[in-house]
C-alpha positions in Angstrom: 71.8 74.0 101.6 71.1 76.1 104.7 74.2 77.1 106.6 74.3 77.1 110.4 76.2 79.6 112.5 79.3 77.4 112.8 79.5 76.9 109.1 79.1 80.6 108.4 81.8 81.3 111.0 84.1 78.8 109.2 83.6 80.6 105.9 84.2 83.9 107.5 87.4 82.7 109.1 88.8 81.2 105.9 87.9 84.4 104.0 89.6 86.6 106.7 92.8 84.5 106.5 93.1 84.8 102.7 92.2 88.4 101.9 93.7 91.7 102.7 91.0 94.4 102.2 87.5 94.8 103.5 86.1 95.2 100.0 87.5 91.8 99.2 86.4 90.3 102.5 82.7 91.1 102.1 82.5 90.3 98.4 84.2 86.9 98.8 82.2 86.1 101.9 78.9 86.9 100.3 79.8 85.0 97.1 80.9 81.9 99.0 77.9 81.8 101.3 75.5 82.4 98.4 77.2 79.6 96.4 76.9 77.2 99.3 73.3 78.0 100.0 72.3 77.5 96.3 74.2 74.2 96.1 71.7 71.3 96.6 74.2 68.5 95.9 73.7 66.1 98.8 76.4 63.7 97.7 79.2 65.7 99.2 79.5 67.4 102.6 80.0 71.1 103.6 83.8 71.1 103.6 83.9 69.4 100.1 81.5 72.0 98.7 83.4 74.8 100.3 86.7 73.6 98.7 85.0 73.1 95.4 83.8 76.7 95.4 87.2 78.1 96.3 88.9 76.0 93.6 86.2 76.7 90.9 85.5 80.4 91.5 88.9 81.6 92.8 91.5 79.0 91.7 92.1 77.8 95.2 93.1 79.5 98.5 96.7 80.2 97.4 95.5 82.0 94.2 93.2 84.5 96.0 96.0 86.9 97.1 97.2 86.9 93.4 93.7 87.8 92.2 93.4 90.4 94.9 96.7 92.0 93.9 95.6 92.2 90.2 92.2 93.7 91.1 93.9 96.1 93.4 95.8 97.6 90.5 92.7 97.9 88.5 90.8 99.5 91.3 93.6 102.0 92.0 93.5 103.0 88.3 89.7 103.6 88.6 90.2 105.6 91.8 92.8 107.9 90.1 90.6 108.3 87.0 87.5 109.1 89.1 89.4 111.6 91.2 90.7 113.3 88.1 87.2 113.4 86.6 85.8 115.0 89.8 88.6 117.6 89.8 87.9 118.5 86.1 84.2 118.8 87.0 84.9 121.9 89.0 85.9 123.6 85.8 82.8 122.6 83.9 79.3 124.0 84.0 77.6 124.3 86.4 80.3 123.8 89.1 82.6 126.2 87.3 80.3 129.0 88.5 81.1 128.2 92.1 84.8 127.6 91.3 85.0 131.1 89.7 83.3 132.7 92.7 85.7 130.9 95.0 88.8 132.0 93.0 87.6 135.7 93.1 86.9 135.4 96.8 90.3 134.0 97.6 92.0 136.6 95.5 90.3 139.5 97.3 90.6 138.0 100.8 94.3 137.5 100.3 94.8 141.2 100.0 92.9 141.9 103.3 93.9 139.2 105.7 97.2 138.8 107.4 100.0 136.8 105.8 100.0 134.4 108.8 96.3 133.5 108.2 96.9 133.1 104.5 99.8 130.7 105.1 97.8 128.8 107.7 95.0 128.4 105.1 97.5 127.0 102.6 98.7 124.4 105.1 95.2 123.5 106.0 94.1 122.9 102.4 97.3 120.9 101.8 96.7 118.6 104.7 92.9 118.1 104.3 93.3 114.8 102.3 95.8 113.5 104.8 93.4 114.4 107.7 90.7 112.4 106.0 93.0 109.4 105.8 93.8 109.8 109.5 90.0 109.9 110.2 89.4 106.7 108.3 92.3 105.0 110.2 90.7 105.8 113.6 87.3 104.9 112.3 88.7 101.5 111.5 90.1 101.1 115.0 87.0 102.6 116.7 84.5 100.4 115.0 86.8 97.4 114.8 86.2 96.9 111.1 87.3 93.6 109.6 89.9 94.8 107.2 91.5 98.1 106.0 89.9 99.6 102.9 91.8 99.6 99.6 90.5 103.2 99.3 92.3 104.2 102.5 95.6 102.9 101.2 95.3 104.9 98.0 94.0 108.0 99.7 97.1 108.0 101.9 99.1 108.6 98.8 96.7 111.3 97.7 97.3 113.1 101.0 101.1 112.8 100.6 100.9 114.3 97.1 99.6 117.7 98.3 102.2 117.7 101.1 104.9 116.9 98.6 103.9 119.7 96.3 103.9 122.1 99.2 107.4 121.0 100.3 108.6 121.4 96.7 107.3 125.0 96.5 109.0 125.8 99.8 112.4 124.1 99.6 113.2 124.4 95.9 113.2 128.3 95.8 115.1 128.3 99.2 117.9 126.2 97.5 118.5 129.1 95.1 118.0 132.1 97.4 119.0 133.2 100.9 115.5 132.6 102.3 114.7 129.9 104.7 112.0 127.4 103.5 109.6 128.6 106.1 110.0 132.2 104.9 109.7 131.6 101.2 105.9 131.7 101.2 105.9 134.9 103.2 107.6 137.0 100.6 105.5 139.2 98.4 106.9 137.6 95.3 105.2 134.3 96.2 101.8 135.7 97.0 100.3 134.7 93.6 101.8 131.2 94.2 100.2 130.9 97.6 96.8 132.0 96.2 97.1 129.5 93.4 98.0 126.7 95.7 95.1 127.4 98.1 92.7 127.3 95.1 94.2 124.1 93.6 94.5 122.3 96.9 90.9 123.2 97.9 89.5 121.9 94.6 91.7 118.8 94.9 90.3 118.2 98.4 86.7 118.7 97.4 87.1 116.1 94.6 88.8 113.9 97.1 85.9 114.0 99.5 83.4 113.2 96.7 85.5 110.2 95.7 85.7 109.0 99.3 81.9 108.4 99.3 82.2 106.0 96.4 82.4 102.2 96.7 84.9 100.3 94.6 84.3 96.5 94.1 87.1 94.0 93.7 85.1 91.4 91.8 87.5 88.5 92.3 85.2 85.6 91.4 85.5 84.1 88.0 
């Protein structure tokens, strides 16, 4: 059957009300519309066909959030696995050549630039994943996208991880010394730690950016 604009709007509204993420919204919407347009059974009307598709392919409206939650867990596992694979790629040929060059450059620059610039570089690399999450949030608001992305939710946790590691490195030594947390990283003893964190956070962020470009499907239909 050929759907008119009102019918498509009805499908869109029902989908919007029953899903949480934009990945789910577009996949379910496309699936339902395609199923309706390929259904040539003239013995039942549009609403009956629509309910039949929801029941047959998704187990009913009330079951869709359950399916979405299950798939969200699977997608999160795939995101973490892909991110780790991207991270490891920087230590494999040919990317390891660039990684080695970057490590050497950071090491030598750390001995020539001021400690303030070095610490600022550390904080910048630590906050890069979170900044990307903030960018995605404002992109959602600016372009009035239908639903938040499942990637954005997971990427928020990625951004918090680097921030958490940085806080751990600052506050844990301060608990056993007389130094303030803000001064721990400025001591000469922690220069190798600062260099190491800049390198790790930079590679972490690069793999994060590569992952952000990927599309992860929910695949809720049976």
